[in-house]
N, C-alpha and C positions, 0 to 999 in steps of 0.2 A: 350561604348565607351564614351568618355569622353563628358559634356555637357558641358562645359566651356577651354578655352585654357588658361593658366598661365602667364603671361610675365613674372614673375617671374624667370620659371624654363625654356621659349622657348626665348634662347640666341638670335636666329633672331630677336625677333619682339622688341625692346630694344640696339641694337645693335646704334651705335650717326650716320650711313646712313636711316637708318629705320627712327628713332624719326624725325629726320629732315626733310624729306620728309612729312609726316600723320604729325606734329604740321602745317607744311606750309600748308595741305589740308584742316585743321580744324577751323584753324585760323578763330575767331567770326562767331562761328557756319558755318562753312564746314564741309563737310562727307564725309567719307570715312572707307572702308572695305578694307583688305585681303581679296583678292579670293581667289578661284582653285590650284594649284599643293601648297600651304605651309599653305595652311587649310588642305589639304586630307594626305598631308605628314607627317604632324604633329599629325594631331587625330592621326595616323599608330608605333606614333616613327620613322618618316624616318627621312631620313636626307633631308628639306629645300635647292631647289639649286634660282630656277626661284622665286621671289617675287614680285606675282603683283597684284593691289590695284584698286578699283574700286569705283569709286564717281559720285554721281548725275550732279555735279560742270562740266559746257560746260569746251569743251578745251581752250578755248580761257583764261577762269578765273583758269584754270589749269594753263596754261601756266603765265600767271598778279601770281599769286600767288605761284611758284614755284622764279620766277623771282625777284620777293621781296624778297624771303628769300634766295639769291643767290647761287639760284638750275641751274644748266644747263638744258634745257628743247631745246628735241628735237619733231620734228614733223615725228615721225617713221609711224605712222597711223592713221594720221587725216582726213582721211574720215571716218575711222572706230569706233575714238572719240578718237585714242590713241596718248599719245604723254609721250615719255617715259624718265625719271629725271634720272642725274648723280652726285652723292653725291662722293666724293672722287673714283674716278674713276669707280664705281657698279650703276648697271642699273636699276633701276624699271621702271616697263609700271603702265602707270597710264590711264586708260581707263571711259570712262563717259557712265556710265548706259546705254542700248540700246535696239529696240524694232526693226524687223527685217522687213523693207517694203516691199523689194524685193529679192528670191532668183533664182539663176541658175542652181545651183548643181556643183557650182563650188567658189563662190561668194555674197556674202551681199550687199544690198540696205538697210542703218540703218535711225533710226530715235533716234537719240538722245533721251531720259526721266529722269522722275525723280521719277521712281519706279521700289522701289529694286529688286520684287517679280517680272516684267514684265519683268529684264532683265535677271533674273534666269530663267527663262521661255525656254528663245529664245539658252542657252546652253543647250551640248549637253549631258550628263551623270549629272546622278542623283551628285555621287561620285564628282562632278567637279563645281556643284552651292553651292561649302558650303561657307559663308562667316564669317570672322569674325573681329569682331572689333579692334579696337588696345589694348584694356584694357581685348581682350582675351570671348566676348559673341560673343554666335555661330548661327546665321540667317543658317536655314534650309525652303525650299517653296515646296521641291518635295520630302520627305525623304530619302534623302543623308545618313544622319546617318547609317539610318536602312544599306541599303542597300551597308553600307562602313565597319557595324561589322559582316554582314551576306557573306562580298564578291561576291557581287553580283553586275554587270557592269549592268544598265539598264540605256535606252533611257528615257528622259522628254517625256514625253504627246506621241504623236504614234510614234514608229519607222518611222513609211514608208513617213512621214513627216517631220522626223528628217536628214531623208539620202539623201530624194531627196531635201531635203534647202542646200548639201553638200558630195558630195558618198565620202570625205575625210573619213565620219563618219563613214563609211563600215570599211577601215584599223586600222580606231582610238579603232573601239570597239573591236578588237584581240587584240591590241598594250594595253590598258586599263587592257583587261583580262589575259594580260599575263604577267603584273604589279600585280595589285590586285585582278585577280577573282576565287575567291574557287570552283572547284568541276566541275558543267556542266555551257556552256555557259545561258543567260538568254535566254526560249526558242519564245519569242516574239522576240527580238535583233535578235535571230540569225534568223531568220523567212524572216526577213525584207533586211537584210545584202545577202542574198541567192539571195530571189530576186531579190532585184537593182544591186548587183554585175557588172550586165554592164556599171553602171556609172560611171565604175573606170576607164578607156578607154577614159574619153574626159577633166578627169585630167593628170594636167601637171607632169612631169616623177622629177623635183626636190619635189614638195609635197607629191610622196609618198616613192618615197629614204630616207626619213626622219623619215617618221609614220614607212616605214618596216624595218631601220639602228635599231628602237627607242624600236618594238617588238622583232629582233634578243636579243637586250644589254638584255632583259627583264634576269632573274637567269635562268629561264629554258619557253625558246619562246613554248617546243616541240608540248603540248595541244594543243595551239591557231591551229598552224600551220596545224598540227594534222586536223585541225575541218578545218582550213582553202582550206585545199587539198581534201576533201574527197566534200568539196560542190561547188568546180570547181574556187571558189574566190582568190586563190593562182595560175593558170592560166593568170587569167587576169593580174598578173603582172608579174611572170616570169614565160617563154614560154619554155615549155617543162617537160621530166620525172620532176622533182626534190626527194633529194637523203637523205629520212629523215630519214634515217637509219645510213648514215656517222656524219650529223648534231648533233644527236641524242649521237655518241660516244662524238662529238670533244663539246656535254656541260657536257656531266659526263666526260673527263678530265681536263676541267674548274675546276666543284665540289668539282671534286676526291682532284684537286690540288693546287686550292683560287687560280685558274686564274683570271683575272681580267675578265669580258665579253670582247670578239673580233668583234663584231657587221660583219664585217666584212670579214675576216675570215671567222665568220657564213652562210654569206649568201657562199660566194667562197666552201665551204663544203655543201651546201643546192642544189646547183648546178644552170642550169641541168645539168641532161646527156647527152653527146650532140650524134645522131642519130647516130656516124661513128664516131670510136675507133677511128681515129687518130686526129692528130695534127691542122689540118684542122679545123676540127668536132669544137676542143675543145678551138680552138680562137675565130673559129665568133662564139660559143656560147656565149661567155667573153663575147665578142666585141660589140653583142646583148644588151647583158643585162647589160651593160654598158652605150650604148645609150637610152637605155627604162628607166633610174630608173636616168639618168643625173649625172650619177657621176662627182663627182671634175676633174682634170687629176691625181691627185696622185693615189686614190682610181681607178682610168681604168688599168692607172699602173701596180697597182698592182692588181688587178685582171687577164691582161691580160699574165700577169707575171706568173705568180703561171699557170696560161691554156696553156701556152708554154711551163716550165717546163720539163724538160729531164731526172734531175736527176731519180735514181732506189733509194730509199731510204728503208732500215731492220734495228732492233736497233741494231743491229751487226756485223754494215760497222766498218771498222780498224778508230781507231780516228787518225792517219796519216790522212785516206784521208776527214776524217767532218773535219778535218783543212784546205787542201784543200781547200771544198769549201767553207768553209768559206769564204776563200780567197778570191771566185771568186766573192761569192753571199752577201757578208756582213752581219751581226748577222738576222737585218729583213726580210728579202729573207728569208734564211735559216733557220729560226726562222719557216716561214710558214710553208715550207716544211714542217715539221718534223712532227708539229701537225696536218698534212694533212695526213701523212705519218701513223703516230697512229690512224688516227679519221679512215681511209681504211683499218688497220692489225684488230683492232678488238680482236687481242688474250688475254686473262688476263693475261698467261702467263708471256710474254716480256712487260708489265707495267713496271717493274723496270728497266729492259733495259731501254726502252722512256722515262724515264725518265729522266735517266743519261746522254741518247746523247744531251735533251733538257735542261738539265744543262752545259754540257761541252759545248754550244753553247751561255749561258747564260752568261757564266767563262767569254767565248774566249777577249783577246787585240788584233787586227790586229797588228801581227807585220811589221815594217819599210825596206821597202827593203832598203839596205845599201848601192847601188851605186844609184849614177849619172850623170847625164852628162859631171861633173867635172874632176868627175876618168874617163873618154872613150876617152877624148880627151886628158886630159894629156899622155893617153897610145897611143896618137900621131893618133888619129885621127880625122878630122879636121873636125867642125862645118857643121850637115848637118842632112839630114834623116838620113843615116846609123850609126850616133851612136845610133837614139832613132830602132835602127833595134840591134841596138848589145845588148843594153838595151832590150827587147824585152825576147833576144834568151839568157841571163842570169838572168832571172828573171825566166824562164821555167824552168833555172835544179833548181834556188832557192828552188822556188818550190815544185818541184819532191824531193827535199833533204828534204825534211820538214820544209822551213825555217833555214837552218843554218848560222851558226854565224860563223862562223870559216872564220875568215878575211884572211887569210892565201889562203883558198882552191877557193874563192871570188875572188882573187889576181890571181891565177894559173888558174881559168875562163875565168876571164877577158883576160887574155896573150894570151890565145889557141884564142880566138875568135877575136881581134885582126888577131893576125898572119894568121889566117885565110882568113880574109876578103884583108885582102894585099897577097894571092898567097901564 
């Protein structure tokens, strides 16, 4: 494990935006350090997304310094000491060092501090309490460097106390183990998570949703999910008997085909299996999951749509039928159905056929129906509902003919439809 970061090598440390924020905070003796994910991921040679900064400066002083440097400062979490700095459209959370005054399992009341070790001591895991100065000097107050090298996700201090401060840390344990852990979970951490799992019931669906989807976004979330299932933790957030086998096959499909993880599709694959094998049960189960996790409208609609899916897919379905389904469903909905059917199949001999079917979906370009209301009215049909009805009839024929572009056949079909309505 590295003992120091190299700003010359780590491009994120020397971007114009990062330097502007650090320079503003450290002017005239101010101090600021990178903390958390940016430091952790850099040490592991992984991509850095969010860049969080810690400082002994109080929020009002942070705001003043950013303002003097012409940097927009937004009080996004001012009661917890967080000011968001915006530079060229990039956001950086700047948070004053803190200590917890009181906690209730969901949120904390904090007091500001100027003690780095005190700030580190209130964080959840040792690997998240690593700090780095702008010149790359590392600060580790809880053995996080050794834990990171060992792939050990360990709570700072007493695991039960850490969890009771915020019960979301039960899920964060499994999420961080899925992303950064090696081998079995830390025994003390797991015991505490199992003992305190009922605390998840007091958390909002939004917070649970975020952690669960981040867990499912890991390259292979299955080991962590199996432990969650065995220890009854998964049952606290996903009702019913989950389908880990189908999820395992979907994860393998992603891995073998270099597909980026789709956490929502993985959630759908996970289950739960409905108590009754009928459409109403599946729809109710999907709706219940969407409500429990406070999914967005778009996420809920995707979940319920797949629960309501009536299509029966196999990897050898005729290409003509695939095109019909694509026209009706669209690429995303069809792709979802193919991937879930592939995961349900589980037969290695069908892999090539499933890949070909998915490639057909990805390459498909929706054809444009070549007729419109103008052509129908030009054929003698007065403006009104009848125009739409005739168009619908011809479009159904056009789809059934595999989207023919034969203009003569279309004209003849239009003529026949108009004559039919005239009697």
